[in-house]
C-alpha positions in Angstrom: 54.4 -13.1 5.2 51.2 -11.1 5.1 48.1 -12.9 5.9 45.3 -13.0 3.4 42.0 -12.1 5.0 39.1 -14.3 4.0 35.4 -13.4 4.5 33.0 -16.2 5.1 30.2 -16.6 2.5 27.5 -16.0 5.1 29.1 -12.8 6.2 29.5 -11.6 2.7 25.9 -12.4 1.9 24.7 -10.4 4.9 27.0 -7.6 3.9 25.4 -7.5 0.5 21.9 -7.6 1.9 22.9 -4.7 4.3 24.2 -2.6 1.4 21.0 -3.3 -0.6 18.8 -2.3 2.3 20.8 0.9 2.8 20.3 1.9 -0.8 16.6 1.2 -0.5 16.4 3.3 2.7 18.2 6.2 0.9 15.8 5.9 -2.0 12.9 5.9 0.5 14.1 9.2 2.0 14.1 10.8 -1.5 10.6 9.4 -2.0 9.3 10.9 1.2 10.9 14.3 0.3 9.3 14.2 -3.1 5.9 13.3 -1.6 6.1 16.2 0.9 7.2 18.6 -1.8 4.6 17.7 -4.4 1.7 17.7 -1.9 2.8 21.0 -0.4 2.8 22.8 -3.8 -0.3 21.0 -5.2 -2.4 22.1 -2.2 -1.1 25.7 -2.5 -2.2 25.7 -6.2 -5.7 24.6 -5.3 -8.4 27.3 -5.5 -9.6 28.7 -2.2 -8.0 30.4 0.8 -6.3 28.1 3.4 -6.9 30.7 6.0 -10.6 30.4 5.6 -10.2 26.6 6.0 -8.4 27.2 9.3 -11.1 29.5 10.6 -14.0 27.1 9.7 -14.7 27.9 6.1 -16.6 30.8 4.5 -19.6 30.0 6.7 -17.7 31.0 9.8 -17.8 34.7 8.6 -14.4 35.6 10.0 -13.6 39.3 10.3 -10.7 40.9 8.4 -8.7 41.3 11.6 -9.2 37.6 12.4 -8.1 36.6 9.0 -5.0 38.8 9.2 -4.1 37.4 12.6 -4.5 33.8 11.5 -2.4 34.5 8.4 0.5 35.8 10.5 0.1 33.0 13.1 0.4 30.2 10.6 3.1 32.0 8.6 1.0 32.3 5.5 2.0 35.9 5.0 5.5 34.8 4.1 6.7 34.0 0.5 5.9 30.5 -0.7 9.6 29.5 -0.8 10.0 30.6 2.9 6.9 28.7 3.9 8.3 25.6 2.1 11.7 25.9 3.8 10.1 26.3 7.3 7.8 23.4 6.7 10.7 21.1 5.7 12.6 22.2 8.8 9.7 21.2 11.0 9.4 17.9 9.2 13.1 17.2 9.9 12.3 17.7 13.6 9.4 15.3 13.5 6.8 18.1 13.8 3.9 17.5 11.4 2.0 20.5 12.7 -1.6 20.9 13.8 -4.6 19.9 11.7 -6.5 23.0 10.4 -9.9 21.3 10.4 -9.6 19.1 13.6 -7.4 21.4 15.7 -5.4 18.4 16.8 -1.7 17.5 16.3 -1.3 15.6 13.1 0.6 12.9 14.8 -2.3 12.3 17.1 -4.7 11.9 14.2 -2.3 9.5 12.5 -2.0 7.5 15.7 -5.8 7.2 16.0 -6.5 6.4 12.4 -3.5 4.3 11.2 -4.5 1.0 12.7 -7.8 0.8 11.0 -6.2 1.3 7.5 -3.3 -1.0 8.2 -5.8 -3.7 9.4 -7.8 -3.3 6.2 -4.7 -3.3 4.0 -3.2 -6.4 5.6 -6.5 -8.3 5.5 -7.0 -7.5 1.9 -3.4 -8.4 1.0 -3.7 -11.8 2.8 -7.0 -12.5 1.2 -5.7 -11.5 -2.3 -2.8 -14.0 -1.9 -5.1 -16.8 -0.8 -7.2 -16.2 -3.9 -4.1 -16.1 -6.1 -2.6 -19.3 -4.7 -5.9 -21.2 -4.9 -6.7 -20.0 -8.5 -3.2 -20.5 -10.0 -2.1 -23.7 -8.3 -5.4 -25.5 -9.0 -5.7 -24.4 -12.6 -2.2 -23.6 -14.1 -1.0 -26.3 -16.4 -4.4 -28.1 -16.6 -6.7 -28.6 -19.7 -6.8 -25.6 -22.0 -10.5 -24.8 -21.2 -9.7 -24.7 -17.4 -6.8 -22.3 -18.0 -8.9 -20.2 -20.3 -11.7 -19.8 -17.8 -9.3 -19.0 -15.0 -7.5 -16.5 -17.2 -10.8 -14.8 -18.0 -11.7 -14.6 -14.3 -8.3 -13.1 -13.5 -8.7 -10.4 -16.2 -12.2 -9.6 -15.2 -11.2 -9.3 -11.5 -8.3 -7.1 -12.3 -10.5 -4.7 -14.3 -13.2 -4.3 -11.6 -13.1 -0.9 -10.0 -13.0 -0.9 -6.2 -15.9 1.5 -5.8 -18.2 -0.5 -8.1 -17.3 -3.8 -6.4 -17.9 -2.1 -3.0 -21.3 -0.9 -3.9 -22.3 -4.3 -5.3 -21.1 -6.0 -2.1 -23.1 -3.5 0.0 -26.2 -4.0 -2.1 -26.1 -7.9 -2.0 -24.5 -8.9 1.3 -25.3 -5.9 3.5 -28.7 -4.5 2.4 -30.0 -7.7 0.6 -28.9 -10.8 2.5 -28.0 -8.8 5.7 -25.0 -11.0 6.4 -22.6 -8.2 7.2 -23.0 -4.6 8.5 -23.0 -1.9 5.8 -20.8 0.5 7.8 -18.5 0.8 10.9 -15.1 -0.2 12.1 -15.8 -2.4 15.1 -15.5 -6.2 14.9 -14.3 -8.6 12.2 -17.6 -8.6 10.4 -17.2 -4.9 9.4 -13.9 -5.8 7.9 -15.1 -8.6 5.5 -16.8 -6.6 2.7 -14.1 -3.8 2.5 -11.4 -6.4 2.4 -13.1 -8.3 -0.4 -13.6 -5.0 -2.3 -9.9 -4.3 -2.2 -8.6 -7.9 -2.5 -10.5 -9.1 -5.6 -9.0 -6.6 -8.2 -5.5 -7.0 -6.7 -5.8 -10.8 -6.8 -6.8 -10.8 -10.4 -3.7 -8.6 -11.3 -1.2 -10.7 -9.3 -2.7 -14.0 -10.5 -2.1 -13.1 -14.1 1.6 -12.8 -13.4 1.8 -15.8 -11.1 0.0 -18.0 -13.5 2.4 -17.4 -16.3 5.4 -17.9 -14.0 3.9 -21.1 -12.6 3.2 -22.5 -16.1 6.8 -21.8 -17.1 8.1 -23.3 -13.9 6.1 -26.5 -14.4 8.1 -27.1 -17.6 11.5 -26.9 -15.9 13.8 -29.9 -15.6 13.8 -30.0 -11.8 10.0 -30.3 -11.8 10.2 -33.3 -14.2 12.8 -34.8 -11.9 10.5 -34.4 -8.9 7.7 -36.2 -10.8 10.0 -39.1 -11.7 10.7 -39.6 -8.0 7.1 -40.5 -7.6 5.8 -37.3 -5.9 2.2 -36.4 -6.4 1.2 -33.5 -8.6 0.0 -31.6 -5.5 3.4 -32.1 -3.8 5.2 -31.1 -7.0 3.3 -27.9 -7.3 3.4 -26.8 -3.7 6.8 -28.0 -2.6 8.9 -27.4 -5.8 7.2 -25.2 -8.4 5.3 -22.7 -6.3 8.4 -21.3 -4.5 9.9 -20.2 -7.8 6.6 -19.2 -9.4 5.6 -16.7 -6.7 8.7 -14.5 -7.0 7.1 -12.1 -9.6 4.0 -11.9 -7.4 6.1 -11.2 -4.3 7.9 -8.4 -6.1 4.5 -6.8 -7.0 3.4 -7.0 -3.3 5.4 -3.9 -2.4 3.5 -2.0 -5.2 0.3 -3.6 -4.0 0.6 -2.0 -0.5 0.5 1.4 -2.1 -2.4 0.4 -4.4 -4.4 -1.0 -1.5 -3.9 2.2 0.6 -4.9 4.2 -2.4 -8.0 2.0 -2.9 -8.7 2.4 0.8 -9.5 6.1 0.2 -12.6 5.1 -1.7 -13.5 2.0 0.2 -13.3 3.6 3.6 -15.7 6.4 2.4 -18.1 3.8 0.9 -18.2 1.7 4.0 -18.0 4.7 6.5 -14.9 3.2 8.1 -12.3 4.9 10.2 -8.9 5.2 8.6 -6.3 7.3 6.8 -8.1 7.1 3.5 -11.3 8.7 4.7 -9.3 11.3 6.7 -7.2 12.1 3.6 -10.4 12.6 1.5 -11.8 15.0 4.2 -8.5 16.8 4.6 -8.2 17.6 0.9 -11.7 18.9 0.8 -11.0 21.2 3.7 -7.6 22.3 2.3 -6.1 21.0 5.6 -2.4 21.3 4.5 -0.7 19.7 7.6 -3.1 16.8 7.8 -2.9 16.1 4.0 0.9 16.1 4.0 1.1 14.1 7.2 -1.2 11.3 5.8 0.7 11.4 2.5 4.0 11.0 4.3 2.6 8.2 6.4 1.3 6.3 3.4 4.6 6.8 1.5 6.6 5.6 4.6 4.5 2.4 4.7 5.0 1.9 0.9 8.8 2.4 1.3 9.0 0.0 4.2 6.9 -2.6 2.4 9.2 -2.5 -0.6 12.2 -3.0 1.6 10.6 -6.0 3.3 9.5 -7.4 0.0 13.0 -7.1 -1.3 14.4 -9.0 1.7 11.6 -11.6 1.4 12.7 -12.2 -2.2 16.2 -13.0 -1.0 14.8 -15.4 1.6 12.6 -17.2 -1.0 15.2 -17.3 -3.7 18.8 -17.2 -2.2 20.2 -17.1 -5.7 19.4 -13.4 -5.8 21.9 -12.7 -3.0 24.6 -12.7 -5.7 22.8 -9.7 -7.3 22.9 -7.5 -4.2 26.3 -6.1 -4.7 
């Protein structure tokens, strides 16, 4: 008699999670390729000569011989399709090239600037979630006027541009009250105002989704059962309802990482902070092709990784979704 092989439920769940992660990684590779391709051709279509950017700009007054030599050295005399193929080949080998404007390996620039941006992004994300939880848990399902005020605050926060909020924070808390330094990247005090400028609009957006989810969750039968067992309203909200209500917000957190890094481009310039955002702004201005593509790929890689982690976090928060991973 042949034996029937059985697979334990736990092993099956982990297998489903592994397949889901593999699909996400494969999609992430396609995203990185698309980012590298779009950035490459977009910069090539920009007005101006990249050779002049390599040689220090028009103010450097390079000779015709110097321009011709630099053109050959960087392969810019080859057809565009050949340049693209060569660049993809170097990317596959992990070679991001040398920055035109800084004359340093792109990997070195990324290593020196990434931590400041990741620190700012992580701080803003944590602060945004603190604001979301406080606002939604304390006001969802309360009197109508409380919910209306909270909903208005969320809508207003979500509509505030990062640059405008950053300038207001600078004017009030840096130049007015002098509580925080207006610029710099050293110490936690330099991180407060930029984090708030990024966190407030994001918190307003996530809170709108989380509030609606929490209000629907509070009407579910299991919440009523928890209340009949004599649990306090605070315990019901935090221990039972919140776990289900935050799922839409968690799913948005992967997108939020990309939004925060995009906002960091403006915020880092306003607050004169180190970071990939400020470097990207300067690289585009200087037509620094290797550095621009390198930063774009680094940001896209963080975005892809964040979405994979958020996907797995959703499975941990709500095990019922493991049945959907197949």
